[in-house]
Structures are given as structure tokens and as C-alpha cells.
N, C-alpha and C positions, 0 to 999 in steps of 0.2 A: 694110564695116562693117554690122552689123545695124541695121535701122531699127526704131525703137520706134513702135508704134501707140498713139496717145494717145486717151483718151476724149474725147468732145465736151465743149465747155465747158458748165459748169453754168449752168442758167437762173437768172436773177436772182429773188430771192424777191419774191413779190407782197406789196403793202403791206397787203392785207386780212388780218387775223389769222384770220378764219374760213376763208379759202381756204388759208392756210398749214397749218392744223391738219387740213384735209381732204385736201389734195393735196401735202403736203410729200414730196418725193422723197428717200428716204434710201438709195438704191441707186446704185452707180457701175458703169460699164461695166467688165467684166473686161479687164485689160490683158495682151496677149500680145506677146512680142518674138520676132522671128526670129533665133535664135542661129546660130552657125557650123555647128552640126550638127543642131539641131532647134529648133522653136518651143517656148517655155516661158511659163508663167503667172507674172506678177509678183505676189509675195505681200505686198508692202508695202501698207499701207492709206492712202489719201489723207487728209490732215488734214481736208478738207472733210467726208468721211463721218463721221469721229470727232465733228466738231462737230454735224452734223445728227442724229446718234443720241444726242446728249445732251439731256436734258429741258430745254426752254427755259422762261422765265418765263411764256410764253403758255399753257403746259400745266398750270400750277399749278391752274387751274380744274378741269381733268380729274382731277388727282390728288385735289383737295379733294372732288370729287363722289364718287369711289371711296371715300375715307376715311369721309365722312359716311354714305354708304349702307351700307358694311360695318359701321360701328359700330351703326347702327340695326338691321341684320339679325342680327348676331352677339352683341351685348351686351344685346339686349332680353330681359327676363323670364328672366334667368339663374337667378333664385332658384327657378324652377319647372322641374321638380319639386323639391320640398324634401326629397327622400329620395335614397338611394344609387341611382345609375343604372349598369347594365352593369358594366364593369371598374373603376368607381370603387371597387368592393369591394377590388380588388387595389392599384391605384395610390394610392388614398387610404390604404389600410392601410400601404403602404410609406412614405408620408409620415409616418404616425404612428411607424413604427419608426425613421425617421431622427431625428425629434424626440426620441425616447427613447434613441436610440443602440443599439437592439437589432438584432443581426445577422440578416439574412434572405438568402435566395437567390432570384434571379429570372433568367429567361433573357435579359433585356435589359440592356445597359450602363446605368450609373447616372445619366447627366447629367439627362435629362428628369425622372426621379423626384426627384432632388435639387432641381431647380428648383421642383417642386410643393411639396416639403417646406419650402423657403425661403419660398415665398409663404405657406404655412400658418403658419409660425413668425412671420412679420411680421404676420400677421393675429391673432396671439395664441393659436394652437392649442397646447395643453399635452399632446397625446397621450392625451386622455381619452375618445376615441371609437374604436370598433374597425372601423368600415366592414364589419361582419360579413356583412350580407345585403343583397341588392338589395331596395330598398323601405324600409330602415330610415330613419326620420325623423331629419334632422340636428338635433342640439340647438344651442342658441345659442352654445355654446363652440366650434363648428366653423365656421371662416370659409370655408364651401364656396362662397359667392358669389365671393370673391376668388380662390379656387383655380380656379373655372371662368372667371373673367374673364381670367386669365393666358393660357390657350390661345385665348380669344376674341380678345384683342388680337393674338396671333400670327397668328390667322386673318385679321384686318384687314390686317396687314403683308404677309401672303402675297399678298393681292389686289393690293396696291400693287406688290409685287415682280414679279408677273406682268406688269403694265403696263410697268414699267421694263425687264424682260427683252425683251419684244416690241419695245420701242423700240430697245434696243441691238442687236437682230438685224435691224433694217431695216424694221420695220412702222411705217406712218404713224400719227400720234397718234389719229385718230378710230377707225381699225380696232383699235388697241391698247386703246382705251377700251371698245369694244363687246365684245371678247374677254374683257377683264378683268371686265366686268360679268357676262358669262356664268359666269365662275368665282365671282363674288360670289354669284350666285343658284343655284349648284350645290348641291342639297340635301344630298348626302353630305358635302361639305366644311363646310357650315354645321353639320351635326349633330356631326361629330367635333370641331369647334372650340368646342363649348358645354359640354363635360363634361371631367372629370379623366381624360384619356386621353393616351397618348403620341403619337398621330398628328399632332396640330396642331403641337407643337414640332418633330417630325421633318420635316413638310412645310415648315415655315418655314425650317429650316436647309437643306433641299434647294433650296428656291426661292432662298435667298440665295446658295448656291453656284452655281446656274445663272446667276443674274443677274451675279455677279462674273465668271464665266468668259466670258460673252457680251460683257460690257463690256471685259474684258481682251483679247478677240480684235481689237478695233478700236483699240487703243492702239499707239503707236509703240514698237517693241521696245526694251527696256532703258531706257525712260524712267521717271520717278518714278511716274507713274500706272500704268504697266505693272507695276512691282514691287508697288505698293500694291494693285492689284486681284488680282494673283496671290496675294499674302498673304491678302487678304480671302477669296478663294475657298478657299484651303487651310484657313483657320480655320473657315469654314462647313462644309467637308467633315468636319473633325475633330469639330465639334459634332454633325453629323448621325450620324456613325459612333458617337459616344459616347452617343447616345440610343437607337438601334436598329442592329442589324447590317445593316439595309437600307441604311444610309449607306455601307456598303462597296461597294454597287452604284453609288452616285453617284461614289465615287472611281474606280471602274472606268470609268464613263462619261467622266469628265474625262481619264482615261488614254487611252481610245480616241480622243477628239478631238485630244489632243496627238500621238498617233501619226499621225493624218491630217495634222495641221499639219506634222509633221516630213517626211512624204512630199512635201508640196508645197514645203517649204523645200529639200529635197534636189534637187527638180526645178527650182527657180529658180536658173538659172545665174549670176544676179547676186549670190547669197548665197555668201559664202566658207565653206568647210568648217569653219573654226574657229568661225564664227558659228553654224553648225548645231549643233556640239558644245556651244557655250555655251547655246543654247536648250534642248537636251536635258538638260544637267546642272542648269540653273537650275530648269526646270519639275519635274523629278523630285525635286529637293531640297525644293522647296516643297510640292508636291502629295502627297508621301509622308511627308516628315519632319515637317511641322507637324501633320497629322492624327494621326500616331503619337504624337507628344509630348503632344498634347491628350488622346488616349485614355488614355495611361498616367497623366496628371495626374488625370483624373476618377476613375480607380480608386484612386489614392493618397488622394484626398479621401474617397472612399467607405469605404475601410478605416479611415481615421482617425476617421470619424464613428461607424461601427458597431463600437464597442469592447466592447459588452456581449454576453454570450451570448444567443442568441435561437433561435426555432424553426427558422431556416434552417441552424443549425450541424449538424443531423443529416446534411446532405449532405456535410459536409467531413470531412477526416481528423482523427484525434485530435490530431495535431501542430498543425493549424490551430486547432482548438477550444481547445487548452490555452492559447492566447494571448488568449482572450476573457475579459473580466472576468466573474466569476460562474460560470464553467464548472466543472462537477463532474468533468471529465476530469482525472485526476491529473497534476500537473506533474512529479512524480517518484514512484518506487516502488523497492522493494528489487530490486537488480540480480540477485543470485544466485538461481537457480531450482533447486530440488531436490525430493527425495521429501518429501511432506507439505506442499508449497506449495499454497496456494489461489490460483488464478490466473483471470484473464479472458483469453480468447483471441480476438483480433480478426482478421478477414479483411483481407487487404492490398489486393486489386484490385477490390473492389466497396465500395459504401457500405452494404452490408447490416448491418454491425455486428459484434456479438459472437456467438461460439458459445453457443447458448442451448437450454434445454429447459424444459418445463413439464408439469404433470400432466394432459396431454391426449394422446390416442392417434391414430395413423393409422386412418382408417376402413377401409382395405384393406391388402393385403400382410401384414406380420407383425402388424399391429394393436398394435405396441408404442409406447412413448412417443415423441413427436415431437422431432426435432432441427431447429432453425432458426437463422437469423441474426436478431438483434434489435438495432436501432440505438441503444437507450437504455441507460443504466446501470441495472442491476437485479440483485437477489440471485440470480435464476435464470441469470445468466451465470457463476456461480462454479463452478469445477471443482477437485477435489482430485487431485493427481498421486500415483499409487501405483505401486510396483513390480509387475511382471506376475506374479511367482511367489513373493513373500514379503511379509511385513508391512513397514510403514514403519519404518525404523531409528530408534532413539532419537536418534542423533546426525545432524546435518545431512549429507546426501550430495548433492553437486553433480550436476546433470543434465548429461550429456555428449551429444555428437553420436553418433547411431546407437543410443542406448539404447532398450530396449523398455519401454513404460509402459502404465498404464491411467489413464483419466480418469473420476473418479466425480463425478456431479452432486451438489453439496452439499445442495441443497434436497430432492430426491426420492430420493437414495441409490441411483440406478441409474447404470450405467456406459455410456460411449460405446461403441456396438456397431455391427457391420455384418455382413451375411450376403447370401446369394444370393437377394435379393428385388428386384423392380423398385422404383425410387423412386416416390414418391407422385404426381408430376406429370410429370417428364421421361420421355421414352419412348426414349431412346437405349440401345442394347444395352450400351454400355460404362459405364453408370452403375448403381450398386446402392444400395439403401436404407441409410441410417444411422438408428439409433434409440438410445434409452436402454433398457437391459435389466437386470433384477435386482430386488433388494429388500434391505431392511435385514438384514444378517447373511450375505447370499449372497456367496460368495467370487469369483464371476465365472467366465467360461469363456474359451476360446481366441479367440473372436470379439470379446473385449473388448481384445485386445492391439494396440497401435499402436507403430510405430517412428519415432523423431524423426530426421529427416534435414535438416541445415542446408543452406540454399541459399547456396552459397559466394559466388557472384557478386553476391548482393544484401546480404550481411552483411559488415561490416568485419572485417578479419583477426583483430583481438583478441577478437572475440566469436564466432568460428567453432567453437572447441573446446568451451567451456563455454556452455550455454544461458543467455542473459542477457535479462532483461526489456527490452522496447522495441527493443533493438538487433539481436537475432538473428532472422532470417527463416528459417522452417523449413517442412517439409512433414510430414504425418502419414501414414505408410504402414501400411495394415491388414496385420497380420502373416500372416493366413491367406490372404487373397485377393491381396495385392499392390496393391490399389487405394489411391488417395490421397484424403484428405478434401478435398472439392471443393464449391464454391458458385459459381453464376452469378446472373444477374439474374432467374431464374425465381422467381415468387411462388407460395406455396401458396394454395388457395382459402379461402373464409370459415372452413371448419373448421380451417384452420391460421392463422387471423387475419391472412392476407395477409402473413405474414412470409416471409423468403427461404428457399428450399429448400436443404438441405444433403444431399449424397450422397457416395458413394465411387466414384471414377472411375479407370478404367484408361487413359483417353485424354483428349482435350480440350485446351483452351488451358492450358498449364502454369502461367502466373502465377495462374490461378484456384485453385491448390492451395497458395498461399503464406499463411502465418499468422504472427502474432507475439504475444507475451504483453504485455499492457498493464499489468495490475496484478498484484502478487505479494506475498503474505505467507507467512511460515513461522516458526512458533514455535520450531522447532528450531535456527534460526540465531542464535547469540549476538549481542547488540546491538553488541558491540565489533567484530565482524567484518562487520557489514552495510555494504554499499556501495549507493549510490543510482544509479538510471538515470532519465533524463528526456528529454523532447522538446526538441530545440534550438529556439531562437527563430527563427521563419521570417522570411526576408527579404521585402521587397516583391515581388521578382520571383517568389519561390516561391509567395507567396499569389496573385499575378496568374495564374500558370500553372495552379495548382490550381483556382481559381475558374472559369477558362475551360474547363478539361476538364469540370468539373461542369456548367457552362452548356450546353456542346455536348451532353453526354450527356443532360441533361434535355430539351433542345430536340428531340433525335432521338426521345425517348421519348413526345412528345405525338402519339401515333398513334391514340388512341381515337376512336371516332365521336362526332360532336357534331351535335345536331339542326339547328344553323344553319351548319354548315360548307358550303362550296361548292367547286367545281372551277375551276381557272384558266381552262379553255376557256369557262366560263360568264360570266366577269367582263366582257369587252368587250361582251357582249350584255345585261348587266344582268338576268340571269335571276331572281335573288332577292337579298334583302337580309339584314339581321340584326336580330332583335328585341332591343332594348336594355332595355326597361322597360315595365311595364304595371300600372296601378293606377287606381282611381277612374274607371273607364270611359274611360280615356285610354291612349295608347300612344306609345312612342318606338321608331321603326324606322329603321334606316339604309338609305337607298335614294338612288341618284343621280337627277339630273334627266335624264329619258330623252331630251329634245331635244338637250342638250349631249352626253350620254354616247354616244348612237348616232351622232350626226353626227361626233364625234371619231373613233370607231371606223371609220366609213365612210371618213373621210379617210385613215386609215392604210392601209386596203385599196386605196384609189384611188392612193396614193403608190406602193405596191408594183407596181401595174399600170403606172403611169407610168414607173417605173424600168425595168421589163421591156421596155416598148415603146422607151424611149430606148436601151437597150443593143442591141436588135435593129437599130434605125436606125443606130447608130454602127458596128455590125458590117458593115452594108452600105455604109459609106462616107459616109453622110449626116451633115451637121452637126447637132449637138444643142446645146440650151441656148445658142443664139446671142443670145437676148434677155436683157438684164441682169436683168429681173425673174424670168425663169425660172431663170437661173443662181443668183440669190440664194435663190430658193425651193428649188432642189435642194440647195444647200449647207446652209441652215438646217433644212429639213425632214429631211435626212439625219441631222443632229446630234440633233434631237428624236426621230426615229424610233429612233435608236440608244439614246437615253435610255429611251424606252418599252420597247424590247425587253430591254435589260439589266436593268431593274427588274421585268420580267414573266416572261421565259422561265425563269429559274432555279426558279420555283415549280413547274414541271412535273416537276422531278426531286426535289422534296421529298416525303418520306413522312409529314410531320406534318400536323396539322389545319390547314386553310387557310380563310380567310374573305374576304369582299368587301373589308374595309378594307386587306387586303394589296395590293390593286390601286391604291390611291389615289396613290402616287407615280408609277406608270406613267401614270395618267390625267392627272396634272398635265402631263407631257410631251406627251400626246395633245392637251390643250387648247392648249398652246403651238403645236403643229403646226396645230391648227385656225385659230389666228390667222394663220398664214402662208398657209393656203388662202384665208382672207378677203382677205388682202393681195394675193394673186395675182389674185383675182377683180376687185378694185377697180383694181389697176394695169393689168390687161389690158383694162379697159373705159374707155379714155381718153375716148372720146366719150360714154360712158354711165355715167360715174362716179356721177351722182346716182341713177339707177335701181339701181346696184349697192349703194350705201349704203342705199337703200330696202329692198332684199332683206335686208341685214344687220339693219336695224331690225326688220323682220318676224320674222326669226329670234330676235332678242332678245325681242320681244313673246311669241313662243311659249315661250321659256325662262321668262319671268315667269309665264305662265299655268300651266305645269306646276309651277313653284316654289310658286305660291299653292295649287294643287290639292293638293299633297302636304305643305304646310307644317305642318298639324296633327301630323304624325308626327315633326317635328323636336323640338318642345319640349312634347309631350303636351298639345296644345290641344283644346278641345271640337270634336267632329265628330259627324256623324250617320251611321247605318248606310248610308243611301242615298248620301251624299257619298263615303263610303269605298268602296262597291262601284263607284261611277262612276269612281273614280280608278284602279282596277285595269285598266290597259291591257294588262297581261300576266297570264295566269292563274297564273303561278308566283310572282307577288308575294304572299307568304303572310302578310301582316299580317292580324290577326283583326278583321274588321268587326263581329262580334257583340259585341266589347268595348264598342262605343260605344252611346249611347242612340239611339232612333229619332228623337227630337226634341230640339233644343237646349234647349227649355223645361224638360226633365227635369233638366238640370244645375242650374237655378235652385233646385230643390227637393231637391237631393242634397247631403248633408253628407260632405265628404271624410274619409277615415280619418286618424287621427293616430297610429296605432301601426305596428308592423312590417307591411310590405305583404304581402298574399297575392298570389301570382303567377299568371300566366296560362299556360295550356298552350302558348302561343305563344312562350315565352321561356326561354332559358337563358343564363347568362353564359358568355362565351367564356373559358375558364380556360386562360391561358398560363402561370400561375404554377405552378412545379413542386410536386409532392407528395413528401413524405418517403417513404422506402421502405415505411413501415407505414401510410401514410395512404390513405383511401378517400373519394372524393367522395360526399356525401350529397345526396339529392334531397328537397326539402321540397314536399309536394303540398298543394293546397287546391282548393276548388271553382272558384276563378277562374283562377289562373295558377300556373305552375311555374317556379321559378328554381333554378339550381344554386348551392348554398352553397359557401363556401370549404371545402376538405377539412380534416378534423381527424384526429388519429391514432387508429388502432384498435390495441388491444393484445390480449393473450391473456386478459383478464379475463372471467370468467363461464363458463357451461356451454357444452357443445358444442351445435351446432344440433340441432333436434328429430330429424332423420332419422338422427343418429349416436348418440342416447342409448339407454340400455337395455343390452342384452347386448353390443352392439358397442363400448360404452365401455370394457369391461374389457380389459386387456391379454391378448394371446394367448401361451400357453406360458410364463407367468411369474406369480408371485404379485404381486397389486396392492399397491403401497406404501400403508401407512396412516399414515405419519409425518405429524405436524402441526407447525405453527409453535409456538415457545415462546410462553407467554402474554404475555411482555413484548416480543415481537418486533413491530416496527411494520410493518403491512401498508398500503401506500398505497391510497388510494381510487381507484375506477375513473375513467376519463376520460369525463366527461359533457358538458362545456362547452368552449367555445372557450378560456376562461381556463385550464382544466385542460390542454387540448391544448398551449397555449403553455408551461405549466409543464413538461410532459413534454419538449417540444422543447428546454427549457433544461437538460436533463440532470438534472432532479430525478428522484427515484426513480420508475421507471415502474410502472404498476399491476401488481400481482401477482395470482396466483390467490387466491380466497377461502379463508381458513384453515378447516381442519376443527376445530370446537370440541371440546375434549377432554371426555370424559364425567366428570361429577362423581360422587363417592361418594354413594349415596342409600340410604335405609332400605329394607328388604325389603318391608314391608307396603305402603307407598305405591306402590312400583314395581309390585307385583303388582296392586294396585287400579287403577293407571293402565292396565295392560294389559287388565285386564278391562273397564275403561271403554271402551277402544278396540275390544276384540273384540266386546262386546255389540252396539254399533251396527252392526258389520259383519254379524253374524248376522241382526239385525233387518232390516237393509237387504235382505239376501238373501231373507228371508221376504216382505218387502213386494214384492220383484220377482216372486217365484214366484206368490204368491196371485193377483194380478191376471191373470197369464197363464192359470192354471187356470180362474179364474172366467170370463175372456173366452172360453176354448175351450169350456167347458161351456155358456155362454149361447149361443154360436154354434151348438153342436150341437142344443140344444133348439129354437132358432128354426127351424133347417133341418128338424128332425123334424116340428114342428107344421105347417109349411107343406107339407111333403110328404104328411103324413097327410090333410090336407084335400083334396089333389089326387087322390091314388090310393095304394093299398096298395103297388104296386111301387115307387113313388117313395119311400114311407116306408122301405122296406127299403134302397133305395139310399142314402138319407140317413143311415140308421143305420150302414151300412157305411162311409160317408165320414166320419162323426163319430168313430168309434172310433179311426182313425189320428191324428186331430187331438188327441184327449185323450191318447193314448199319447205322441205327440210332445211335448206340453206337459209331461207328467210326466218324460220323458227329458231335456228341457231344464232342468227344475227341479232334478233330482238333482245334476248337476255344479256348479250354482251353490251349493247348500248345502254340498257337499263342499269346494268351493274356499274357501268362507268358513271352514269348520272348519280346513282346512289352513293358512290365513293366521293364524288366531287361535292355534292350538296352538303353533307354533314361537315365536311372540312371547312367549307366556306362559313357555315352557320357557327361552328365552334370558334373560329378565329374572330368572327364578327362579335360574338358574345364576349370573348376575352378582351377585345379592343374597347368594347362599350364599357 
């Protein structure tokens, strides 16, 4: 019979409380049993260990110290700065939209944002502040103090959870206290917990999950506490996942640890196979089922709150938008589509929007009128369906699959056209330019012909033969070239107002050629015969899937360069931080405490070396980890190293913008690992435990020194340039020391600004909020600082850029359309403000081109007189230009001649010869100017005279 090797009897607890807290042994000897075939490790946890790793009443003093110090550090001076800091622009703005119920789109799940909105609502916020710019002063109506206090309180709780986690994983109380105090005074964690940002709630939920799992590990399997802690861990995982997708990494970490546990359970011959299966099923059910249920619940609440149309709806399909209150997307339209129908045609597989044109032209290629996709409802989206070879019949004629048609742009009277020209932006050989070609009264040509082809597998059977609004998915094949109308995510430059490019393609991804008709009107269809088509009401699951497709697509699109982004390989070394805010000669800059940061990173490297050496020793047959403290260190450090790696390594394969704050979850695991390094040092120094504690205290003192040195950057406190320069231990720490005064006395005589902040060249907001397809980020510059404003929509309003005006603005090989809007036609105003941008986002009529004012009938004589009045100044101006030129040339010649005459005769002759070309050149220059003035004046007079006649 196998003989069980028992651990030595536990030593009795010492009566002195101080000794208990310093030297409490929370680690048991690993128990191995010699089985019939092999030796195995016993996986059950002794009840004594469960008790010792539970916080006792004697430790309340330690916990109270941590709470008091954390409150003092994290909640002090939350009211300063009293203006919008960093991404408070976005997450404060989201809180406003939750309060108002206006739909928005963000790349993060909704829980943390909803919590901030709840706090703001409890504080009396009515949604009357926009959080529009970094540096905007908070009015009294915004409870920003309480909105900042919420993450600060969570930051306090995270410090306490760090202590409890270390205790649950076998660290003695005094070591857990020192390690948690290092987290308490870690500058980056203090900074992110003082502002309206998602990081503090995320880290709190991750810390709660880690603590629950570590506590779960030392419970008796299938006991009440075992189930309770497994459920607690699952809830915390779900809350983390519902705040940011980084929480998915934490779920993966818990899964990896469960897999390790299962490996040891399978190896424990005393555990029955049925028990192993029970472990596996129970853990998987809790750790996967509960987070999934919570995640779905949070999105259900999110959709139920945001019931009004908002600026984020531009990212969604029309079916989604039609369910929002106040949306201008039609809930229904005329179903039958025929000749004479005025329709809007929407692209299926991008969020570019509607087939669109406007009275602006390509700068190259055919130089004909632009064709784009535009995401907002607008009169320039309307197209008239015409037969390709005859006029529109008086009676309604249903459009069929395979019919050849022409599409006439209603506003500019030009037709959808394609030809053998390269597209304006894309450089693929299989793409050709599409344009609008023609003029009022022009009958069109063969390049205007398109064949409608129904996509059978995407269209319900009853809508495949007759083209039906909303339900029929079709392709438009160019009759002459065989290319299909195509659009991808490619955007036109500024001359195309950054709208989405449309081309004709012979190849490419087939679904990018799918279109459908969203709105349809036809005067030829009798009212009695009209049928309606509309979007079906979307289920929660359909909304959930669509929102996640959009979130993923937007997240992948955050690839533009940012001044404060950094690379993952830089994060463990703390190469640089992020500038959050700058104003009034103060600054907020996210930077970690280098003592804690670099030591934690060094411990991770040391652990990798330790594992490599241990594996080599084991391969040679030597015993490893025979000491119980080393065994516990290996076990716990492996779990925290796995947490660090799982939260860190995926960023290396992400193509989006990355910043230092993405590393904070990994750094939390690194700090937990640092605590176990401290524990190993103290446990291994049995005879020298007091000197070991002295070393830890010195480490903590160093942490305090660096915290105090960099503290002014946490909450924008007064600082001098010399103090700032002295704090830069690494040259790549790029906070701007010139921001601060040279002497603190200067702050006493300085009056802080009370208006919107001017920004510093050292700062831009990290914009993770998605931009609508037509939006462009604007940079507001000033002598002091630069911040990135939230993006606002750009439309096709206004003239072409300077380099495209003039002759290039006219269309090539066609007559320019001179049609103008009717006098009673409403033309929306341009988007100039954030409020206007939000109105556009809510599907209100998008800004259109400026109308051309029709000429009024005028009397002959006043018109002729007006032209004369215009012409005379032109001629006079020309004369004024010519006369000084001649006078200057003559004066120069005379001066040269006189000087030369005084010197010598030969020089006089040379001067005269030099002067004559100057005078002739001046006269030659003068003549074209006079002639040009006459040529300008004469046609104007003739034109007005002809109009008057």
C-alpha cells in the first residue's frame, strides 16, 4: 500500500500580534504520495491553509491604513483641474448622451460608461454640457467632482483588493501591506483613478476577479464558499468584459489557470474521474456562462436607454436606425419601383451610405461630376430611373430583373456614367471611374446604360422578379464595359469632402457591388395600387450582432498615427507617457512610478531565467522546488506571469493606435508578482527577516520619493521648471517643462483662465471614439498648447479647394449644368458647430451646395451704367499700374545716365545702351495690361447689353 508523506506539524501561533503579522507562515509543504505506478501530488488544500490565508481581525489595522492613505491620495483635490481633462471629452460626452437617451457608437462595451452616466444623473446632471473640448470649464450644472469621485473610490478598493489577493495567494500580512502600498503610490494608477476614464472601473473589476479566483483556489471543492467565490469571480469577469474588451483577456487567464488545475486534478490518483468531470463542467458553466449573460444584459440595458436618434446612428444600417425615435430614415416607402421612380440607392456592405452626387468635379481623369457615397439623407441622393432608349411612359411600368436603365441625378440633371478612366483614388487595374455626365436636355449616351441584376441568394423569392424597394438586393452592371457599380472603404481626399469613393469594377469582393433602394416615389403609380415596403423590427440579437460588427470594424480602423501613441515593447521600460491636459502653466501627464515599474518588470525577467534554470536542472535529474516557499512562489508567480502575458502579448499583433494605459492591467499582475518576490526574499531569510523587511521598507521609501517627485503631474499642481527638469530621469519622458513657471512665487501673481483652455503643443486627446464616415478630426492650435477636438462631420458644402478652382473646375467634354434650385426650395445651412454636426448625425437634412441665385430682370440703362462703373475702375487701375512702372524705369535710366556721365563718356554710352532696353521692356509690359483691361471690359458691356435687349 502506498505510503502518504505528511507535511510537518504546523507551529503554534505566537502570542505577540506583531510577530504574527510579520512572520505568519501561510504556505504548506506540498504533499506527494507514492502510488502503485507513480508518485503524484495531492491537490486538496489543508483547512489550516484556508484559515491562515483569510484576513484576521488583527489585520484590520493594515486594511484601515491602506484605505485611509488611498482616500487621502486619490480623493484629494478632485475638483482640480476644473475643466475637461483628456478623454473626459468622450466619456463625459457619452454620459450626456445616456442622460438624454441619444444613440451613439463607441468601440467599448457600455457598462463603465453607463455607471458614469448613473453617477452624473444622481448628481443632478441634465445633459446640458457637451464636454466638447479639452480645457472647457465645467459649469455648476455638471457634477464632475462626483463623476471623478466614482473612479477614485474604485481606485481605493483596488488597492485593498491587491492586499487581499496577495494574502489569499500565500503572502504574509506585512509583505502584502508593503506591496499594496507600492500600488497605492504608483503614479499612473493614481492618475487614471482621478478622472472620468474607463481604466479605473476596468482595473477594479479585474482585481475583483483575480482576488475571487485566488480565494476560490484555497477552498474545499464543492463547498458553499467554493461555489460562492466561483460565482463572484464569474460576475467580476463579466463586469470587466462589459466595460472593455480587455476583460476578455482576464476570462482567458481564468481559463488557463483552470486548465492547469485540471492537469493536476487528472494527475492526482486520489481524485475520481467523475469528480474531474464535475470540476470541468462546473467551472466552465460559471466562468463562461455568467460573463456571457452579464455582457448580453448590459447591451440590452444600453439599447433600452438609447432610444433616440443620435450622431452615432450614421454607423448603423437603415434597419437599425429606423427603430430609433426621431430618425428620418423612412419606416416604409412605396414598394413598386418603375420608370419615373425617384429613388435613393443605398450600399449594402459598407456604412458609406447613399449613392450621391454634387456639383463638384474630379480634379483629374475625366474631370466630370463626382459620384460618392454619402451617409446622411440629402436631396443630392435622389435619382430618377429612366429607360435607356425611350422616354418615360405615361403609365406605370414595373422594373424587372435584367432590365437596362439610366439613372439621372435629380438635382444636377446629369446621368450616372462610366468609361475607361482610372478612378480618382484607387489604383487597381480592374476599377474604372464613375461620374455624372450630361446637361439639361441632353439625351445621354451608351455609357449611361446600366443593367439591373437581382442577387438571388440575398433576396427573398417573392421580390426577385419585380424590383421592390428595401427587399430587392441588386447589382448595377455597366452595359458597355461589363463592370459593376462598386464601393469600398476608400475615401476621397479633401476635394471630394472625404466621402466614400464609388467606381465600376470588373473584379473585387462581390458583396461590395450589392445595392438596394431605400426610398421610392412615383407619380405614375395610382394610389389604389400602391403597396408599402418597410424595415422589419430588429430583434435584440440582430442589434447586438450589428453593433459588434460595427465596433470591431471601427476598432480596426483606429490606425492613424497619434503624437502620444507608443509601442508595446516600450511599456515595461516606461519609455514615455501620455499628456492628458495642460493649462495655466500646469500639466497632467500619465507616467508610472519608475521604482515600482522597473522593479516589477525586472522580476518578470528574473522569473523567466529562474524557470529556464529549473527546467535544465530537472532535465538533468536534479530535484527542483523542494522548498515549500519556492514551490508556492513558482505556482503563484506562474499564474501572475500568465496574467501579465495574456493581457500584454496580444497588443503586439494589433494594428490600431496603442498607448501606455493599455499596459495597466498587465502591470497590475506584475505588481502582484512583485509581492511574491518580496515574500520569497523574506521567507528565505529566516535568520535575517528583520534586515529583509528593512530592505522592503527602503524600497517603499524610494517609491514614496519618486511618487512625490512626479506628483505635480497627477493633478496639475504648481511646479517649477528646475523641479520638472530634475524629475526627468529618462530623456524620453516628454512632458513640457517650459509649461511651468521658473519660480512658484509667480503662481501667486497669476490669474487662472476661466474660459475654454488653450492647449499645449505637448498634448492631444487619445481619440478612441469612432468617427462617422464623413467626419474629420480638427486640430485647434494656439500659442500655448494643442489638443485634438472631437471630430465633426464634413460635407460637400462650399467651393473646391484653391488648387482646383478656375479652369479645372469646369467639366471636361460636356456642357456645365447651370440649373439652380427653386426659389422656395429649402437649402440647409453648412455645418459649422458641434450642434450642427449632431443635427446632421440625427439624419436631418445634410448641408447642400450653395444655390446659384437666379438673375432678376433689370432695366437696360442701370445695367449698362453698372458695367461702365465696373469697367472704368479696371481701366483706371491698369493705368495706375502702368504709369509707375514707366516712371520708375525712366527715373532709373536718368539716374544711371547722370552717374555714368560724371564718371566718363564710355560709361555714359554704356548706361544709355542699358537704359533703352529697360524703357522698352516697361512699355512692352504696359501694353498687355491695358489690352487685358479692355478685353475684360468690352465683353461685360456686350453681355449686359444683350441681356437688357
